[in-house]
C-alpha positions in Angstrom: 16.4 -34.1 -24.4 18.6 -31.9 -26.6 17.9 -29.4 -29.2 16.1 -30.5 -32.4 17.9 -29.1 -35.4 16.3 -29.8 -38.8 16.2 -28.7 -42.4 13.3 -29.0 -44.7 12.9 -28.5 -48.5 9.3 -27.2 -48.2 7.0 -24.3 -48.4 8.2 -21.5 -46.1 4.7 -20.4 -44.9 3.6 -23.9 -44.1 6.8 -24.5 -42.1 6.6 -21.2 -40.3 3.0 -21.8 -39.4 3.7 -25.3 -38.1 6.6 -24.1 -35.9 4.7 -21.1 -34.6 1.7 -23.3 -33.8 3.8 -26.2 -32.6 2.0 -28.4 -35.1 4.2 -31.5 -35.0 1.8 -33.4 -37.3 2.6 -31.0 -40.2 6.3 -31.2 -39.4 6.2 -35.0 -39.4 4.3 -35.1 -42.7 7.1 -32.9 -44.2 9.8 -35.4 -43.1 10.1 -36.8 -46.6 13.3 -38.6 -47.6 15.4 -36.3 -49.8 13.5 -33.3 -48.5 14.3 -33.5 -44.8 17.6 -33.6 -42.7 17.8 -34.1 -39.0 21.0 -32.9 -37.4 19.8 -33.3 -33.8 23.0 -35.0 -32.7 23.5 -33.5 -29.2 24.7 -30.4 -31.0 24.2 -26.8 -30.2 23.2 -24.2 -32.8 26.7 -22.9 -32.8 27.9 -26.4 -34.0 26.0 -25.8 -37.2 28.1 -22.7 -37.8 31.2 -25.0 -37.7 29.5 -27.3 -40.2 28.6 -24.3 -42.5 32.3 -23.1 -42.4 33.4 -26.6 -43.6 30.8 -26.6 -46.3 32.0 -23.2 -47.4 35.6 -24.4 -47.6 34.6 -27.5 -49.5 32.9 -25.1 -52.0 36.0 -22.9 -52.3 34.5 -20.0 -50.4 35.5 -18.1 -47.3 34.3 -19.9 -44.2 31.0 -18.4 -43.0 28.6 -19.7 -40.3 25.1 -20.8 -41.0 23.6 -17.9 -38.9 24.9 -15.5 -41.5 22.8 -17.3 -44.1 19.5 -17.3 -42.2 17.0 -14.7 -43.3 16.2 -12.4 -40.4 15.1 -9.5 -42.6 11.9 -11.1 -43.9 9.5 -13.4 -42.0 10.7 -15.9 -39.5 9.7 -17.5 -36.2 12.0 -16.9 -33.3 10.4 -17.9 -30.0 12.3 -18.8 -26.8 11.8 -22.5 -27.3 11.6 -22.8 -31.1 12.3 -21.1 -34.4 12.1 -21.4 -38.2 14.3 -19.5 -40.7 14.5 -19.5 -44.4 18.0 -20.4 -45.5 19.6 -18.1 -48.1 19.6 -19.5 -51.6 23.4 -18.9 -51.9 24.0 -21.3 -49.0 21.6 -23.9 -50.5 23.3 -23.5 -53.9 26.9 -24.2 -52.7 25.8 -27.0 -50.3 23.9 -28.6 -53.2 27.2 -28.8 -55.1 28.9 -31.0 -52.4 29.6 -34.5 -53.8 28.0 -37.2 -51.7 31.3 -39.0 -51.6 33.0 -36.0 -50.0 30.6 -36.0 -47.0 32.5 -38.3 -44.7 35.7 -36.3 -45.0 33.8 -33.1 -44.6 32.1 -34.4 -41.4 35.5 -35.5 -40.1 36.8 -31.9 -40.5 33.6 -30.6 -38.9 34.1 -32.8 -35.8 37.8 -31.9 -35.7 36.8 -28.2 -35.5 34.4 -29.0 -32.7 37.1 -31.0 -30.8 39.4 -28.1 -31.1 36.8 -25.5 -30.1 35.6 -27.5 -27.0 39.0 -29.1 -26.1 37.2 -32.4 -26.1 39.0 -35.3 -27.7 36.0 -37.5 -27.0 33.9 -35.8 -29.7 33.8 -38.6 -32.3 32.2 -38.8 -35.8 29.2 -41.1 -35.9 27.3 -42.7 -38.7 24.3 -40.6 -37.7 26.4 -37.4 -38.3 27.5 -38.6 -41.7 23.9 -39.6 -42.6 22.6 -36.2 -41.3 25.0 -34.2 -43.4 24.4 -36.4 -46.4 20.6 -35.8 -46.0 21.3 -32.0 -45.7 23.2 -32.1 -49.0 20.4 -34.0 -50.6 17.8 -31.5 -49.2 19.7 -28.7 -50.8 19.9 -30.6 -54.1 16.2 -31.4 -54.1 15.4 -27.8 -53.2 17.4 -26.5 -56.2 15.8 -29.2 -58.5 12.2 -28.3 -57.6 12.7 -24.6 -56.8 11.6 -24.8 -53.2 13.1 -23.1 -50.2 15.1 -24.7 -47.4 13.8 -23.9 -44.0 15.9 -24.5 -40.8 13.8 -25.4 -37.8 14.8 -25.8 -34.2 13.0 -26.8 -31.0 14.4 -26.8 -27.5 
């Protein structure tokens, strides 16, 4: 089984407690359409940095990896097999501005960056990848609409 890479528009404390306590019931209840994105596509955490760079470019910004937008100054969970980090509101803001119709092209660019990085022509875009990124954009839009935080959660 690979790494679970998810994003939630939810209460930070609730998500941190659920990850710290490995409370999958709370996490499953938070998997609400429009407030949850699952990018567990046989990716590594570094692959989300490539996605973030493409999202930055789409927003007219300098390419920056996701890791630079994770809050490691405040509270967070970072255990050997799991973690939860609040995503900086600036990242949420520019991702929320991505047009849904632009997502397939953005995902193609993301996968091209991974093909180049890994020297693997077999890395192909999937419907699951497009759906995951579309969900991520929608999570960010919903977060901005309701004033909630976006929390990135991972499990090994």
